[in-house]
C-alpha positions as CSV (number, residue, x, y, z in Angstrom):
1,X,50.6,-45.6,-17.6
2,X,48.6,-46.6,-13.9
3,X,44.8,-46.5,-13.8
4,X,44.5,-43.4,-12.0
5,X,46.3,-41.6,-14.9
6,X,44.6,-42.6,-16.9
7,X,40.6,-41.5,-15.1
8,X,43.0,-38.3,-14.5
9,X,43.7,-37.5,-18.2
10,X,40.0,-38.7,-19.6
11,X,38.4,-36.3,-17.1
12,X,40.9,-33.4,-18.1
13,X,40.3,-34.3,-22.2
14,X,36.0,-34.2,-20.8
15,X,36.4,-31.4,-19.1
16,X,38.2,-29.3,-21.8
17,X,36.2,-30.3,-24.9
18,X,33.0,-29.1,-22.5
19,X,34.6,-25.7,-21.9
20,X,35.6,-25.1,-25.4
21,X,31.7,-26.3,-26.4
22,X,30.6,-23.6,-23.7
23,X,32.4,-20.8,-24.6
24,X,32.2,-22.1,-28.3
25,X,28.4,-21.3,-28.0
26,X,28.8,-18.2,-25.9
27,X,31.0,-16.8,-28.5
28,X,28.3,-17.3,-30.9
29,X,25.2,-15.9,-29.1
30,X,27.8,-12.8,-28.3
31,X,27.8,-12.1,-32.2
32,X,24.7,-12.8,-32.8
33,X,23.4,-10.2,-30.6
34,X,25.2,-7.9,-32.5
35,X,23.7,-8.0,-35.8
36,X,22.4,-5.0,-36.7
37,X,18.6,-6.0,-37.9
38,X,17.1,-2.9,-40.2
39,X,13.9,-1.5,-38.6
40,X,13.5,0.5,-41.6
41,X,13.1,-2.4,-43.9
42,X,10.9,-4.0,-41.6
43,X,8.7,-0.9,-41.2
44,X,8.2,-0.8,-44.7
45,X,7.1,-4.4,-44.8
46,X,4.7,-3.8,-42.1
47,X,3.1,-0.9,-44.0
48,X,2.0,-3.5,-46.7
49,X,0.3,-5.8,-44.4
50,X,-1.3,-3.3,-41.6
51,X,-4.7,-3.8,-40.9
52,X,-5.1,-7.5,-42.7
53,X,-7.1,-8.4,-39.0
54,X,-4.4,-11.4,-38.2
55,X,-5.7,-11.0,-34.3
56,X,-8.4,-12.3,-32.3
57,X,-8.1,-12.7,-28.5
58,X,-10.6,-14.3,-26.2
59,X,-12.4,-13.5,-23.8
60,X,-12.7,-10.2,-26.2
61,X,-14.9,-8.4,-23.6
62,X,-14.3,-4.7,-23.2
63,X,-14.2,-5.2,-19.6
64,X,-13.8,-8.2,-17.8
65,X,-13.8,-8.3,-14.0
66,X,-12.2,-10.8,-11.5
67,X,-12.1,-11.8,-8.0
68,X,-8.7,-10.6,-6.0
69,X,-6.3,-13.8,-5.9
70,X,-8.0,-15.6,-9.1
71,X,-5.8,-15.5,-12.5
72,X,-7.0,-13.9,-15.2
73,X,-6.3,-15.8,-18.6
74,X,-6.2,-15.1,-22.3
75,X,-5.9,-16.9,-25.7
76,X,-4.5,-15.1,-29.2
77,X,-5.3,-16.3,-32.3
78,X,-3.8,-15.3,-35.3
79,X,-5.7,-15.9,-38.3
80,X,-3.1,-16.5,-40.9
81,X,0.5,-16.0,-41.6
82,X,2.3,-13.7,-44.6
83,X,3.7,-15.1,-48.1
84,X,7.1,-14.0,-47.2
85,X,9.9,-16.2,-45.6
86,X,11.8,-13.4,-44.6
87,X,9.1,-12.4,-42.1
88,X,7.0,-13.5,-39.4
89,X,3.9,-12.7,-37.8
90,X,3.9,-13.7,-34.1
91,X,1.4,-12.9,-31.4
92,X,2.7,-11.5,-27.6
93,X,0.5,-10.5,-24.6
94,X,1.6,-8.3,-22.5
95,X,0.1,-7.3,-18.6
96,X,0.7,-3.8,-17.5
97,X,-0.3,-3.0,-13.7
98,X,-1.0,0.4,-12.1
99,X,1.4,-0.4,-9.2
100,X,4.3,-2.2,-11.1
101,X,4.3,-3.8,-14.4
102,X,3.8,-7.4,-14.7
103,X,4.6,-9.7,-17.5
104,X,1.8,-13.0,-18.3
105,X,3.2,-16.3,-18.0
106,X,3.4,-17.7,-21.6
107,X,2.7,-21.6,-21.6
108,X,3.8,-21.7,-25.0
109,X,0.5,-23.5,-26.3
110,X,-1.4,-21.4,-28.8
111,X,-0.6,-18.5,-27.2
112,X,-2.2,-19.1,-24.3
113,X,-1.5,-16.2,-21.5
114,X,-2.6,-16.2,-17.7
115,X,-1.9,-13.8,-15.4
116,X,-0.2,-14.2,-11.8
117,X,-2.6,-13.5,-9.0
118,X,-4.5,-10.1,-9.0
119,X,-4.2,-7.7,-6.1
120,X,-7.2,-5.6,-5.2
121,X,-5.1,-2.7,-5.2
122,X,-3.8,-2.7,-8.8
123,X,-5.7,-1.6,-11.8
124,X,-4.9,-4.0,-14.8
125,X,-5.1,-4.1,-18.7
126,X,-4.6,-7.4,-20.6
127,X,-2.3,-6.0,-24.6
128,X,-2.7,-8.3,-26.8
129,X,-0.1,-7.5,-30.0
130,X,0.2,-8.8,-33.6
131,X,3.8,-8.4,-34.1
132,X,6.0,-8.6,-37.5
133,X,9.2,-9.7,-37.1
134,X,12.2,-11.2,-38.9
135,X,11.9,-15.1,-38.9
136,X,15.4,-15.8,-38.9
137,X,16.3,-13.8,-35.7
138,X,13.1,-15.8,-33.9
139,X,14.3,-19.2,-35.4
140,X,17.9,-18.5,-34.2
141,X,16.8,-16.9,-30.8
142,X,14.5,-19.7,-30.0
143,X,17.4,-22.4,-31.2
144,X,19.6,-20.6,-29.1
145,X,17.2,-20.2,-25.7
146,X,17.5,-24.3,-26.7
147,X,20.9,-24.7,-26.8
148,X,21.7,-22.8,-23.7
149,X,21.7,-24.6,-20.1
150,X,19.6,-22.5,-17.6
151,X,21.6,-24.0,-14.7
152,X,24.8,-22.4,-16.3
153,X,25.3,-18.8,-14.7
154,X,26.9,-17.5,-17.8
155,X,24.6,-19.2,-20.2
156,X,21.5,-18.6,-18.3
157,X,22.0,-15.0,-18.4
158,X,22.2,-14.9,-22.0
159,X,19.2,-16.6,-22.0
160,X,17.2,-14.3,-20.1
161,X,19.0,-11.4,-22.7
162,X,17.6,-13.6,-25.5
163,X,14.4,-13.6,-24.2
164,X,14.3,-10.2,-23.5
165,X,15.1,-9.5,-27.4
166,X,13.3,-12.3,-29.1
167,X,11.1,-10.2,-31.4
168,X,13.8,-7.1,-31.6
169,X,13.1,-5.2,-33.9
170,X,9.1,-5.6,-34.3
171,X,6.6,-3.8,-35.9
172,X,3.4,-3.6,-33.9
173,X,0.5,-4.6,-36.8
174,X,-2.4,-5.2,-34.3
175,X,-3.4,-4.2,-30.8
176,X,-5.9,-4.8,-28.3
177,X,-6.2,-3.1,-25.2
178,X,-8.8,-4.8,-22.4
179,X,-9.2,-3.7,-19.1
180,X,-9.5,-5.8,-16.2
181,X,-11.6,-4.6,-12.9
182,X,-10.5,-7.0,-10.0
183,X,-13.2,-7.2,-7.3
184,X,-12.4,-7.8,-3.5
185,X,-12.0,-11.4,-2.4
186,X,-14.9,-12.8,-1.7
187,X,-15.5,-12.3,2.7
188,X,-15.3,-15.1,4.6
189,X,-17.6,-14.2,7.8
190,X,-15.9,-14.1,11.3
191,X,-16.0,-17.5,13.7
192,X,-17.4,-16.9,17.1
193,X,-16.1,-18.3,19.9
194,X,-17.8,-18.0,23.6
195,X,-15.5,-18.9,26.9
196,X,-18.1,-19.6,29.8
197,X,-16.7,-19.9,33.2
198,X,-19.2,-22.3,34.4
199,X,-22.5,-23.6,32.1
200,X,-24.7,-24.7,34.5
201,X,-25.5,-24.0,38.5
202,X,-28.1,-23.0,41.1
203,X,-30.1,-19.4,40.9
204,X,-28.9,-16.8,41.4
205,X,-26.2,-17.6,38.7
206,X,-23.4,-15.4,38.0
207,X,-21.5,-16.4,34.7
208,X,-18.1,-14.7,33.2
209,X,-18.2,-14.8,29.3
210,X,-15.6,-13.9,26.5
211,X,-15.8,-13.7,23.4
212,X,-12.0,-12.9,23.0
213,X,-11.4,-15.7,20.8
214,X,-13.4,-14.9,18.2
215,X,-11.3,-14.9,15.0
216,X,-11.6,-13.4,11.3
217,X,-9.8,-15.3,8.3
218,X,-9.3,-12.1,6.2
219,X,-10.2,-8.8,8.3
220,X,-11.1,-8.2,11.7
221,X,-13.8,-8.1,14.5
222,X,-15.2,-4.7,15.5
223,X,-18.4,-5.5,16.8
224,X,-19.6,-8.1,19.5
225,X,-23.2,-8.5,20.7
226,X,-24.0,-11.0,23.9
227,X,-27.9,-12.0,23.7
228,X,-28.4,-14.3,27.3
229,X,-32.3,-15.2,26.9
230,X,-33.7,-13.8,29.5
231,X,-35.4,-10.8,28.3
232,X,-31.8,-9.1,29.6
233,X,-30.2,-5.9,28.1
234,X,-28.3,-6.2,24.7
235,X,-24.0,-6.1,25.4
236,X,-21.8,-5.2,23.3
237,X,-18.5,-5.9,24.8
238,X,-16.2,-9.0,24.3
239,X,-16.6,-9.8,28.0
240,X,-19.1,-9.5,30.4
241,X,-20.8,-10.8,33.6
242,X,-23.6,-12.0,33.6
243,X,-26.5,-13.1,36.6
244,X,-29.6,-15.7,35.9
245,X,-31.8,-15.2,38.8
246,X,-34.2,-17.8,38.4
247,X,-34.0,-21.6,36.9
248,X,-34.2,-22.6,33.3
249,X,-32.4,-23.8,30.4
250,X,-31.1,-20.2,28.8
251,X,-29.5,-20.0,25.3
252,X,-26.5,-17.6,25.2
253,X,-26.0,-16.2,21.4
254,X,-22.6,-14.2,20.9
255,X,-23.1,-12.5,17.7
256,X,-19.5,-10.7,16.0
257,X,-19.6,-8.4,12.9
258,X,-16.3,-8.0,10.7
259,X,-15.4,-5.1,9.3
260,X,-17.0,-6.2,5.9
261,X,-20.3,-7.2,7.3
262,X,-19.7,-10.5,7.5
263,X,-21.7,-12.0,10.6
264,X,-20.8,-15.2,12.9
265,X,-22.7,-16.6,15.4
266,X,-22.5,-19.7,18.1
267,X,-25.3,-20.5,20.8
268,X,-24.5,-22.4,24.0
269,X,-26.7,-23.2,27.0
270,X,-26.7,-22.3,30.3
271,X,-28.5,-24.8,32.9
272,X,-29.7,-22.9,36.2
273,X,-31.7,-24.6,38.8
274,X,-33.4,-23.5,41.9
275,X,-31.9,-24.5,45.1
276,X,-34.6,-26.0,47.2
277,X,-32.0,-26.1,49.8
278,X,-31.6,-22.3,50.1
279,X,-33.2,-20.2,52.7
280,X,-36.4,-18.5,52.4
281,X,-35.3,-15.6,53.0
282,X,-32.0,-14.8,50.7
283,X,-30.1,-11.1,50.1
284,X,-31.4,-9.1,46.9
285,X,-29.0,-9.5,44.0
286,X,-29.4,-7.6,41.3
287,X,-30.2,-8.5,38.1
288,X,-28.5,-8.1,34.5
289,X,-24.8,-8.0,33.4
290,X,-22.0,-7.0,34.0
291,X,-19.4,-5.4,31.6
292,X,-15.6,-6.7,32.1
293,X,-13.0,-4.5,31.6
294,X,-9.3,-4.7,32.0
295,X,-7.7,-3.2,34.9
């Protein structure tokens, strides 16, 4: 027998062995999921332990406040266990929101739970529970979760089923329900940007200004205010044309306001010089600003 056939037969034997092991594990999990655990027996056991104050939650304030985008974190502690090998007390956290059901991220370390980033439009609660479950069922569930391969589609499907049934059946011995208030994220002020057609020249100097490149990271700009530094009227449009009649250095300031009251400002200087070469008699030029509008 040549080497090529030896390699092919070896691969077939390995694949066949893997397939048999895979099928055996799936079959074992299916049989486990068919087992009927007695809810009545669990209820009788729960009646013996209700009111034992197993559960503590941190933070334990009745109302907790976070900013939009932040993540809420909670620690559940069990004060003790029961002296009965048939049953086990476990802690579980849930995170229902008004608009959707959100599961906390369980780190597996001392029952620490962390929420996804919070949305301002949702209303959240953290519900922490002390549950009594069957110890054998919980142990076997965790064992199968460790053995099933998450990268295998069929095995991963049973992993998800087992995770959803990890504590079933269970009885809640204690529960805490904490309200979570979500405030809007801290407003970022808008950024004012000034475009000027010229920044220096001879009087009378006409300059076209625009603040249309101003922006707001987390909202919209709703107001513009131009102050030209020459005692002229303040103009409240995004773009404007202004004439400086006298020689001086003028501080032109643009103030923008966003839809949450945030303010941004920018100042540029316009240098206007007296034109000594102009004739003594010059035409009258109307002082002030002219709003630029699209045609």
